[in-house]
N, C-alpha and C positions, 0 to 999 in steps of 0.2 A: 582254365577251360579253352579248349581249341575251338576257334570259330568254325562252324560247320560249312561244308562245301555244298554246292548245288548241282550234284551230278545226275538228278533225275531227268528223264526224257520229258519234253513237253507234249501235251496232248495233240493228237492230229485233228481233233474236232473241238469246237469251243464247248467249254464246260463252265456251268455257272459257278462263280466264286462267291465270296462274302464281302461286300464292300465295307460292312461295319467292322469285320475282322481286320481288313486291310487297314482301315483308318486307325483302329486301336493300337495295332502293332507298329505303325509308322509313328504315332504320337509317343508311345512307350519307348521306341528306339531313339527318337529325338531327346528324350529325357535322359536315357541311358548315355547317349553321346555327350550331353552337357556335363555329365559326371565322369566322362573319360572312361566309361565302362563299354568300350568298344566291342568286346566279345559278346556282351549281352545284347548290344544293339544288332550285332550280326545275327544272332539267334532269333531275335524278333523279326527281323527283315526277312529271314528265310521263311518264317511263317507267313509273312505278308505276300511273298512271292507265290507261295502255294495257293493263296486265296485270291490271286489276281484274276481280273475278269476279261481282259482283252490285251492285244499285243502292245499297245502303247504303254498301258499301265504296267505290263509285265516287264518291258525293258526298262522303264523308268525305275521300277523297284529293284531290278537286278543291279542297276547303276548305283542305287543307294546302298545295296548290299555289298557290292565290291568295294565301295569306299569305306565302309565300316570294317570290312575285312583287312584292308590295307592298313587302317588306323590301329587295328588289333595286332597288326604284324603278320597276319595270315596271308602272306603274299601268293603262295601256291594256290590257296583257295580262291583268292581274288582273280587270279589268272583264270581259273576254271570257271568262275562266274562270268567273266567277261567272254570267254569262249562260248559259253552257253547262250549269252545274249547275242553275240555276233552270228552264231550258226542259226539261232532262232530267227533273226532278221533276215538272214540269207535265205532260209527256207520259205519265207513269205515274199521274197523278192522286194523287200523294203530297205533300200539303201538309206533312207532317212533314219530308220531304227538302227541300222549298223553304225551310222555316224554318231548317234546318241549313245550307242554302247561304248564306242571308243572314247568319246569325249567325256564319259562319266568317270573316267580314271583321272581324277584331279589331284591326287596325292603323290608326292615323291616317295621314293623308297630309298633307305639309306645305302643298300647294296643292289646290285643289278637285280631286276625283277624276273630273272630267269636262271636256270642252272648254268654254272660257268662253262664257257666255251660252246654254248648252243645258241641257235638262232630259230625262232618259231617262224619259218618261211611262209606258212599259210597266213599268219597274221600280218607279216611284212607285205605280202602280195596284195592283201585286201586294203591295207593302208595306202599302198602305192596307187591302187585303182581309185580309191575314194578322193585321193589328192588331186586327181586329174578333174574332178568336178568343179563347178562354179560354186565357191563357198563364201560365206561372209568372213571377215578377217579373224574374229574370235575363234570361230569353229576351225578354220584353216590352221591357225596358230596352235590350237590344242591337238589337232591331228598330227601336225609336224613334230610336236614334242613326243607324242606317242610313237611316231615312226622312229625318231632319233633314239628314244629309250630302248627300242627293240634291237638296235644296232651298235649302241655305244660299246666301245671295247673291241670292235671288230675291224679296226683300221679301215674303215669305210669313209671316204671323203663326203659322202652325202650326209653324214651325222652332222657335221659343223654346218653344212649348207643348210639343212633343215632347221637346226636350232637357231642359227643366225636369222633366218627368214621369220621363224616363230617369234623371236625377239622383236624384229622390226614390225610385226603385225600386232604385237601384244596390246590389248586395250585396257588392261587393268593390271594391278599388282600380282595377282595369282599367275596370270599368263606370263608376265614378265619374269617372275620368279622361276616358273617352270623351265623357261628357256635358259635363263641365266645359270640354273643348276647344271644343266648339260654342258654349257660352255666353260663353267668354272672347272668342271671334272675333266674335260677334254684338254683345255689349255693350260691347266695347272696354274691358274692366275689368282693370286692372293687378293687382288683388288675386286675381282668378280665375287669371290667368297665373301668379302666384307660387304659388298652392295647387297648380296643375298641376305646376309644377317640383318643389315638395315631395313630391308624391305619387310622381313619377318617381325622385326621389332616395331616398326612404325605402323604396320597394318595389322598387328596381333595375329600373325601366322607362325605360331611357334614351330610348326614343322619345317618351314623354310629356314628359321634360325638354326635349328638342329642340322638341317642339310648343309647350310653354309659353313657351320663350325666343323662338321665332319670333313667336307671338301678342304677346308683350310688346314686341318690336321695333316691331310695327304699332302698339300703343297708344302708345309713346313717340313715334313719328313724329307720330301725329295730335296729340299734346300739345306739339308743337314742342320735343322733347328729344332732339336728335341725339346727345348724349353718351351717354345711356342706350341709345339705339337701337343705337349702334356697339358698346357694351359687351356687350349681350346677344346681338347677331347674331354677334359674334366668338366668344363662349362657344358659341353653337349650332353654329357651323361647326367648332370644334374637337371637339365631342362627335360631330357627324355623321361627321367623318373617322375618328375612333376607332372607331365602330361600323359604318362603311361604309354609311351611309345615303345612297344616291347622289342621290335626288331632293332631300333636305334640304340636301345639299352644294350642289347647283345653286341652290336657292332662296336660301341664305345668300350665295353668290357673286353672285347677281343683286342682292341687297340692297346689297352693298358696291359694285357697279357703279352703282347709283342714287345712292349717296353720293358717289361720284367725279363723277358727272354733275352733281349739284347743286353741287359745289364748283368746277366748271369744269374738271375734269381729264378732258377729253374723250377723250384717247388711252387713258388708264387705263381709263376706263368702257368704251370699245369693246373693249379686250382681255378685260376681266373678263366682258362680255356674251357674247363669242364663246366663251370657255372654258367658261362655264356651259351655253351652247346645245350644245356638242360632247358634254358629259356627258348632257344631256337627250336628245339624239339616240341616244346609245348605249343608253340604258336604255328607249327607246320611250316617252317621256313624251307625254302628251296635249296638252302646251303648246309643242311644238317649233316652232310658227310664230311665236313671240314675238320672235325675234331681229330680224327686219326692222323690227318696229314699234319696238324698242329703238334701232335704228341711226337710224331716221327721227327719233326723239326727239332723239338727239344732234345730227343735222344742224339741226334746228329751233333748238335751244339755242345752237349755234355760229354760226347765221346762214347755213348753207350748203345749206338745204333746196332752194332753187331749182335747185341744181346736179345734183340727184338726181330730177328729175321722172319719168324712166322707172321708176326704182325705186319711187317713191310710187305711180305708176299701177299697177304690178305688185302692190303691197301692197293697193291698193284693190280689185284684181280678186279677191283672196283674202278680205280681211276685209269688203269691202262698206261699207255705211253707217257702220260704226263709225269709219272713217277718212275719211269724205267731207270733213270740214272740214280735215283734213290735206292732202288732195289739192287743195282749194280754195286753201290757202295756198301750196302748191307751184306751182299755176297762176298765181296772182297774182304770185309772185316772178319768174315768167317773162314777165309782161306780158300773160297770156292771160285777162284779166278777162271777156271774153265768155263763155268756156267755164266759168269758175269757178262762176257762179251756177247753171248747169245741174247740176253736180255735187251741189250741195246744194239743189236746188229743193224737195225735200220732206224736210227734215231728220227723221231718226228720233228718237223719244224717247231720252234718255240714261238708261241704268240707274242706279238709286240704289245703287250698290255701291262697292267700293274704287276704281274708276276714275272715279268721278263728277266729282270736281274737275278730274281731268286732261282728260277729254273735254269737259267744259263749258268749260274754259279754251281749249281748241282751237277750240271753236265761237265763243267770245267774239273771239278773235283773227281768225277768218275773217270775222265780222260786222263788225269795225272796218275790216279790210282792204278789204272789198267795199262799205263805205259804207252799211251796212243799218241805218238809224236806228231803225225800228220794232222790228227784232229786238234791237237793242242795249238798249232799254228793258226788255224781258223778260228778257234774260239778265243784265243788271245786278241785277234783283231776284232772280234765281235764285242768283247768286253771293254776294250781300251777306251771308247768314247764315255764310258760311265766310271772312269778311274777316280773322279772327284766326288762320286755320289755317296749316298748314305749306305749303312749296312744293307746288303743285298735283300730286296723285297720289303724294306721298311716302309716305303711309300704305299704299299698295299694296305697299310694299317692292320696287318693280320699275321704276317710271318716274316722272319728275318734270319739271315746268316751273316757272317762276318763282312766287313766292307768289301766292296768289289776290288779295291786296290790290293787287299791282301791276296785275293785269289790271283790277281794279275802277277803279284810278286812270285807266288808259287809256280805259276806257268812260266815266268821268265827264268826262274832257276831250272825248271825242267827242260827249257830250250837253250840253256847255257847262256843266257843274257844276264850276267852277273850285275852289271852296272844298273841296268833297267830294274832288275829285281830290288836292289837296295833303295832306289828311288820310290818304288811302289810300296815297299814295306813301311818306309818313313812316312809316306802319305796315309797308309792305312793306320798307323799309330796315332797320327794327328786326328783323323776322323774318329777313332775309337775313343780318344780322350773326350772329344766333343760330346759323345754319346754316353759317356760315364761307363765305359766298358773296360776296366782295368786289365781283365783277363785277355781280351783281344789286343789291347795296346802293348801289354808286356810281351806277348808272343810275336807281334809284329816287330817290336824293337829288337828282340832276340835275333831276328832274322835279317837285320840290316847289315850285319857284318859276316853272314854266312854265304 
């Protein structure tokens, strides 16, 4: 059951509600939450909002509702509920209610709580304005984490500044954990991840245990440590299932799918991606367009991308420039080299986030395929700092291509740098061995003498 959204308009005049109905719904929702039936709680709280009698009660109930929706994994619905509460408060000129609406979001989400590559500027602007007010430490800490969450992944220095200040102001374990979660993600710090898990364990906050474990998986992947990555993601999945954290379940399943992809178990990877996507669709995730990109990555890894040209064209129509290089590779595989350069005629800048090595590797592959020597020099320099890293994209816990070192080897061959190419391929083989990918290791070793 998908937790309902609250897209109704609020009345322009006060209309009598039913206090008895509100009380009943809230009590029933609390019982449902105690049984981890978060979707049921969200449905009950939606009814409570309908029967609310005044602004303060309405915003308080909308806050309860959005927390239930987050716990149910319905992040898109929770964002809509928060938007309703914020705009309602704004319509009344009540900054106190707007603060209440923002600070009601007390639950972390396993993935960004917004569509990839987007920023909700009206929300960021309102938070920036509220943070100029004189606030008590706990309220300011919560608003700072809300602000940081809206911009994390945007290469914005104010994210770390806000999260660090939120940590300094934290007056309890929940506030400290909220700030630590952001800092652990941004800094890729295993110690911060472990501290987050410890807080979650000590204070019976399973959602932060799961958050810490998921962040730790990303840190382990970036450090070329697939053993730890698998260990902590398995623990996270078990916990998420125990507490019915639906979005966290999907994130953990997608991570396991990416490990299967890396190991060349393409059938297993596809089944896991599809299963996770079904769960995400049921809860109304903001990331439900992910499956087609995952499938295209499987096709590219197994060498069948050219057979799916129509699917890749359709993906390009949805995601646009983000997958222009992928479409160029599919066109090249079909001998359509005249069309391929048009697709990537004006390549967009690649975001410096968790997909950076994945998307940059796609671009490098397209550059070599289309014989673009000038672009090869530039992309080689861009990828070189990542030569010791894991399979491209592995740290995203979602998608992966062969090690960056392998792509550097191919670029070096293309540029006539034979000695550099051999060193890159040798390094790629070592990294592939670490990730239990004999197909990549064998291919890399075969290139060390060419």
